[in-house]
C-alpha positions as CSV (number, residue, x, y, z in Angstrom):
1,M,-76.5,71.1,77.9
2,R,-77.5,73.5,74.9
3,K,-74.4,74.9,75.0
4,L,-72.7,71.6,74.8
5,I,-75.0,70.4,71.9
6,I,-73.6,73.4,70.3
7,L,-70.0,72.8,70.7
8,L,-70.2,69.2,69.8
9,V,-72.1,70.1,66.6
10,A,-69.5,72.8,65.7
11,L,-66.4,70.1,66.2
12,L,-68.4,67.6,64.0
13,A,-68.6,70.3,61.3
14,V,-64.8,71.1,61.6
15,W,-64.1,67.2,61.3
16,N,-66.1,66.7,58.7
17,V,-64.2,69.8,56.6
18,A,-61.0,68.2,57.6
19,L,-61.9,64.9,56.2
20,T,-63.2,66.2,53.0
21,M,-60.1,68.5,52.2
22,N,-58.2,65.3,52.9
23,L,-60.1,63.1,50.6
24,V,-59.4,66.0,47.9
25,E,-55.8,65.9,48.2
26,M,-55.7,62.1,48.0
27,K,-57.7,62.2,44.5
28,K,-55.3,64.9,43.1
29,D,-52.4,62.5,44.4
30,A,-54.0,59.7,42.7
31,S,-53.9,61.3,39.4
32,K,-50.5,62.1,39.2
33,P,-48.4,59.5,37.4
34,V,-45.9,57.1,39.8
35,E,-42.3,58.2,39.6
36,T,-40.1,54.8,39.9
37,N,-36.4,54.2,40.0
38,Y,-36.6,50.7,38.6
39,R,-34.6,51.0,35.4
40,E,-32.0,52.7,37.2
41,I,-32.0,50.1,39.6
42,S,-31.6,47.4,37.6
43,T,-28.7,48.7,35.3
44,E,-26.9,49.6,38.9
45,F,-27.3,46.2,40.2
46,Q,-24.0,44.3,40.4
47,T,-23.1,40.7,41.4
48,D,-19.9,38.7,41.3
49,Y,-21.3,37.1,38.0
50,T,-22.2,40.6,36.2
51,E,-19.0,41.6,36.8
52,L,-17.0,38.6,35.9
53,I,-18.9,38.5,32.6
54,D,-17.8,42.1,31.9
55,V,-14.4,40.9,32.4
56,V,-14.7,37.4,30.5
57,R,-16.6,38.8,27.5
58,T,-14.1,40.3,25.1
59,K,-11.6,37.2,25.7
60,V,-14.0,34.7,24.0
61,V,-14.2,34.6,20.5
62,G,-16.4,33.2,17.9
63,I,-14.6,30.8,15.3
64,V,-15.9,29.7,12.0
65,S,-14.0,27.1,10.0
66,H,-14.6,27.4,6.1
67,G,-14.2,23.9,4.6
68,A,-14.6,23.1,1.0
69,Y,-18.2,21.9,1.3
70,S,-19.9,23.5,4.5
71,D,-18.5,25.8,7.7
72,T,-17.9,24.5,11.1
73,F,-18.7,26.6,13.9
74,G,-17.5,27.1,17.3
75,S,-15.7,28.9,20.0
76,G,-12.4,29.9,21.1
77,V,-10.5,31.9,23.7
78,I,-7.6,34.6,23.6
79,Y,-5.0,32.9,25.0
80,G,-2.0,35.2,24.9
81,K,0.7,37.0,22.6
82,A,3.2,35.3,19.8
83,D,6.6,36.6,19.8
84,D,5.9,38.5,16.6
85,G,3.2,40.7,18.2
86,G,0.3,38.3,17.2
87,T,-2.6,37.3,19.3
88,L,-2.9,33.7,20.1
89,V,-6.4,32.0,19.8
90,V,-7.0,28.3,21.4
91,T,-9.8,26.5,20.5
92,N,-11.2,22.6,19.5
93,A,-9.4,20.8,16.7
94,H,-12.8,19.3,15.7
95,I,-13.8,22.8,15.1
96,V,-10.8,23.7,12.7
97,S,-11.6,21.2,9.5
98,G,-9.2,23.6,7.8
99,T,-6.8,26.2,7.2
100,D,-9.3,29.1,6.2
101,V,-10.5,30.3,9.3
102,S,-12.7,33.7,10.8
103,V,-12.5,34.8,14.0
104,Y,-15.2,37.1,15.4
105,F,-15.2,39.2,18.5
106,A,-17.8,40.8,21.0
107,N,-17.0,44.2,19.3
108,R,-18.6,43.0,15.8
109,E,-15.1,42.7,14.2
110,E,-14.0,39.9,11.9
111,V,-10.4,38.6,11.7
112,K,-8.8,36.2,9.4
113,G,-7.1,33.3,11.3
114,T,-4.1,31.2,10.6
115,V,-3.7,27.8,11.6
116,L,-0.5,27.0,13.4
117,G,-1.3,23.4,14.5
118,K,-3.7,21.0,16.3
119,D,-3.7,17.9,17.7
120,P,-6.4,15.4,17.6
121,L,-5.5,13.5,20.7
122,S,-6.2,16.3,23.0
123,D,-8.6,18.1,20.7
124,I,-6.8,21.4,20.7
125,A,-5.7,23.5,17.8
126,L,-3.7,27.1,18.0
127,L,-4.4,29.9,15.6
128,I,-3.0,33.3,15.2
129,I,-4.5,36.4,14.2
130,Y,-3.4,40.1,13.6
131,P,-6.3,42.5,15.0
132,E,-5.9,46.1,14.4
133,F,-7.6,46.8,17.8
134,N,-6.4,46.2,21.2
135,I,-7.7,42.9,23.0
136,E,-6.6,41.3,26.3
137,A,-5.9,37.8,26.8
138,F,-7.0,35.7,29.6
139,T,-5.1,35.0,32.7
140,L,-4.3,31.5,32.7
141,G,-5.1,29.5,36.0
142,N,-3.6,26.6,37.4
143,S,-6.1,23.2,37.1
144,R,-4.5,21.9,39.9
145,L,-5.8,24.0,42.4
146,V,-9.4,23.6,41.3
147,K,-11.6,21.9,43.7
148,E,-15.0,20.2,43.7
149,G,-17.6,22.5,44.7
150,E,-16.0,25.5,43.2
151,W,-18.2,27.9,41.5
152,V,-17.4,28.3,37.7
153,L,-18.7,30.1,34.7
154,T,-18.6,28.7,31.0
155,S,-18.6,31.2,28.2
156,G,-19.0,31.0,24.4
157,C,-20.5,32.1,21.2
158,R,-23.7,30.4,20.0
159,S,-23.8,32.3,16.9
160,S,-20.1,33.1,15.4
161,L,-21.3,35.4,12.6
162,D,-23.2,37.8,15.0
163,Y,-21.4,37.5,18.1
164,N,-23.9,36.1,20.4
165,G,-22.2,35.8,23.8
166,F,-23.4,32.7,26.1
167,F,-22.5,32.4,29.5
168,S,-23.9,29.8,32.0
169,E,-22.7,29.3,35.6
170,G,-22.3,26.0,37.9
171,I,-20.0,24.3,40.3
172,V,-17.1,22.0,39.5
173,S,-18.7,18.5,39.9
174,S,-15.7,16.3,39.3
175,V,-11.6,16.8,39.4
176,N,-9.3,14.4,37.6
177,R,-11.9,13.4,35.4
178,T,-10.5,11.4,32.6
179,T,-11.8,9.7,29.4
180,R,-9.9,7.7,26.7
181,K,-9.9,9.2,23.6
182,Y,-9.6,7.7,20.4
183,S,-8.7,9.8,17.4
184,T,-9.2,8.8,13.7
185,E,-6.2,10.7,12.6
186,A,-4.0,9.1,15.2
187,A,-5.7,5.8,15.2
188,I,-4.8,5.0,18.5
189,Y,-6.7,4.7,22.0
190,D,-3.7,5.2,24.0
191,Y,-4.7,8.5,25.6
192,D,-6.4,9.7,28.8
193,M,-8.0,13.3,27.9
194,N,-7.5,15.1,31.3
195,L,-11.1,16.9,32.1
196,I,-12.8,19.2,34.7
197,Q,-16.6,18.2,35.0
198,T,-18.9,20.8,35.9
199,T,-22.7,21.7,36.2
200,A,-22.6,24.5,34.0
201,G,-24.6,24.2,30.5
202,V,-23.1,23.8,27.3
203,D,-24.1,23.3,23.7
204,S,-22.0,22.4,20.5
205,A,-21.2,26.0,19.6
206,I,-19.8,26.7,23.0
207,S,-17.0,23.9,22.4
208,G,-13.8,25.6,22.2
209,G,-14.8,28.5,24.7
210,A,-13.9,29.3,28.4
211,L,-14.3,27.6,31.9
212,V,-13.1,30.4,34.1
213,N,-13.2,30.6,37.9
214,M,-14.6,33.4,39.8
215,N,-11.4,35.2,39.7
216,G,-11.7,35.1,35.9
217,E,-8.6,32.7,35.6
218,L,-8.8,30.5,32.5
219,I,-9.0,27.0,33.9
220,G,-10.2,24.9,31.1
221,I,-11.1,24.6,27.3
222,V,-14.8,23.7,27.0
223,N,-15.2,20.6,25.2
224,S,-18.5,19.4,24.0
225,S,-17.7,16.1,22.8
226,A,-16.1,14.9,25.8
227,A,-19.3,15.5,28.3
228,V,-19.4,12.3,30.5
229,F,-23.2,12.9,31.4
230,S,-25.9,15.0,29.5
231,S,-26.9,17.0,32.2
232,E,-23.0,18.3,33.1
233,S,-20.2,19.6,31.0
234,S,-16.5,19.1,30.7
235,A,-13.6,21.0,29.9
236,I,-10.0,20.2,29.1
237,E,-7.6,21.2,32.0
238,I,-5.7,24.5,31.3
239,N,-2.5,22.6,32.4
240,E,-3.0,20.1,29.8
241,V,-3.9,22.7,27.1
242,K,-0.6,24.7,28.1
243,L,1.6,21.7,27.6
244,V,0.4,21.2,24.0
245,V,0.4,24.9,22.9
246,E,3.9,24.8,24.2
247,Q,4.6,22.2,21.5
248,L,2.3,23.6,18.8
249,L,4.2,27.1,18.7
250,T,7.4,25.1,17.6
251,G,5.7,24.4,14.4
252,E,6.9,20.9,15.0
253,E,5.0,17.4,15.5
254,I,3.6,17.0,19.2
255,H,5.6,14.5,21.0
256,R,4.2,12.3,23.7
257,T,5.6,9.3,25.1
258,L,2.4,7.0,25.1
259,T,3.2,4.2,27.7
260,G,0.2,2.1,27.2
261,F,-0.8,2.3,30.5
262,F,-3.6,4.5,32.4
263,A,-3.2,5.6,35.9
264,K,-4.4,7.7,39.0
265,D,-2.9,10.0,41.2
266,L,-2.7,8.0,44.7
267,K,-3.1,10.9,46.5
268,V,-6.4,11.7,45.3
269,L,-7.4,8.0,45.3
270,P,-10.2,7.0,47.9
271,L,-9.6,4.7,50.4
272,Y,-12.0,2.0,49.1
273,L,-10.2,2.0,45.4
274,K,-7.0,1.8,47.2
275,S,-8.0,-1.2,49.2
276,A,-9.7,-2.9,46.0
277,Y,-6.2,-2.2,44.2
278,Q,-4.3,-3.7,47.3
279,V,-2.2,-0.5,47.7
280,D,0.3,-0.4,50.2
281,I,-0.9,1.8,52.8
282,A,2.6,3.1,53.5
283,L,2.9,4.7,49.9
284,E,2.1,8.1,50.1
285,S,2.4,9.4,46.3
286,G,2.8,7.7,42.8
287,L,0.9,6.5,40.1
288,V,-1.9,3.5,40.5
289,V,-2.2,1.5,37.4
290,T,-6.2,1.3,36.4
291,D,-5.7,-0.4,33.0
292,V,-3.1,-1.6,30.6
293,S,-3.6,-1.6,26.9
294,A,-3.0,-5.0,25.2
295,D,0.0,-5.4,23.4
296,S,1.5,-2.0,24.4
297,M,4.9,-1.6,25.6
298,A,3.6,-1.6,29.1
299,A,1.9,-5.1,29.0
300,K,5.0,-6.4,27.3
301,A,7.1,-5.2,30.3
302,G,4.7,-6.7,32.5
303,L,2.9,-3.9,34.1
304,L,-0.1,-5.0,35.9
305,I,-3.5,-3.4,37.0
306,G,-3.2,-2.2,40.7
307,D,0.7,-1.6,40.7
308,V,2.3,2.0,41.9
309,I,4.7,3.5,40.0
310,T,6.6,5.8,42.2
311,K,9.6,6.6,39.7
312,I,10.3,6.4,35.8
313,N,13.9,6.9,35.1
314,D,14.5,8.3,38.7
315,I,12.3,11.2,38.4
316,D,9.7,10.9,41.1
317,M,6.2,10.5,39.9
318,D,4.6,12.4,42.9
319,S,1.4,13.5,41.2
320,Y,-0.5,12.6,38.2
321,Q,0.4,16.3,36.6
322,T,4.1,15.5,37.1
323,Y,3.5,12.5,35.0
324,R,1.7,14.5,32.4
325,E,4.5,16.8,32.1
326,W,7.1,14.3,31.6
327,M,5.1,12.2,29.2
328,Y,5.3,15.6,26.5
329,H,9.0,16.1,27.5
330,N,10.9,12.7,27.7
331,A,13.4,11.9,25.1
332,E,14.5,8.9,26.3
333,K,13.7,5.5,24.4
334,Q,14.2,3.2,27.4
335,L,12.4,3.8,30.6
336,T,12.7,2.3,34.0
337,L,9.9,2.1,36.2
338,E,10.1,1.7,40.1
339,V,6.8,-0.4,40.4
340,H,5.1,-1.4,43.9
341,R,3.1,-4.6,43.7
342,G,1.6,-5.1,47.2
343,L,4.9,-5.2,49.7
344,D,7.0,-5.7,46.9
345,T,9.1,-3.5,44.6
346,L,9.9,-4.0,41.3
347,K,11.9,-2.7,38.4
348,L,10.4,-2.9,34.8
349,I,12.3,-1.9,31.6
350,L,9.8,-0.3,29.1
351,T,10.9,0.3,25.3
352,V,9.5,3.4,24.1
353,E,7.4,3.2,20.6
354,E,7.2,5.7,18.2
355,P,3.8,8.0,18.9
356,P,1.5,9.3,16.8
357,V,1.8,12.9,16.0
358,A,-0.2,16.0,15.9
359,E,-1.2,17.6,12.8
360,T,0.7,20.7,11.9
361,V,-0.1,23.4,9.2
362,N,2.6,25.2,7.4
363,D,2.6,28.4,5.5
């Protein structure tokens, strides 16, 4: 028994020494500074948005238009190259109040810009600059392919004098959105602005900036003045921008055939609206007339709300985009419309009136 007690005491002594040594080591470790990799982890962390912002950042610019009494601030996008090697910049027309314009880049460079032209109805202005450094233009997307629910990014410049990039993400909440535009310069309501509506946040300084899809393609020009709801933002469809820029590049007046009617694409019209407009269910495409301006050539020709236009001068109006392209390129003064009213098919003759023109700036 005595030997057993001695053995137990010895074991306890050894255990006590071991515990004491472990406690000493723990105290030593606790006194050492803890090494972390937080900074390394945060800088290496990448998402689809961080990569997208890296692509977009250098293609968005700040715009300052120097007026006689004050300056106007906004944003712009690098649109492409001119035939003479200059760089084209697109922004909103309401930002460009005069011909003296400065363009600010993410690399803090400032370049003087020349206004090639601006169109008050679409609110698009075209500038040209000649930077002494390399810049890359946006890849232009196709706004006809934009879908509701698609993730998008808006980008602009909140402080143009010290390029302060701004980015906001959201989803496309509505496509084929239109808002009737009145221009004090053109003095007419006879124009629908084609918009993409999103949940991405913007403010007035971001106007003229970029709306891009997750591929980094430019699908719209942000327009803060056209927002339908305060919680959402709007951008001018890039397909419409292409049509305007194409004509502004010529240095001539913007031409549009303003017919006096407003319409929606039959293919995207909800079933309940087709029923409300009493559209023939056999029709698969066309333009559903949603409004007719009083005293317009459409009203004088007898066009009515609910009519479906399937052809203009034998050109199939298979989509609203087809109509918009025709509107910018038509040169005919007399239009023959094939119209479906209920189950009846009519031919209406419209005489084209002289449209308002864009403001152009000559060197």
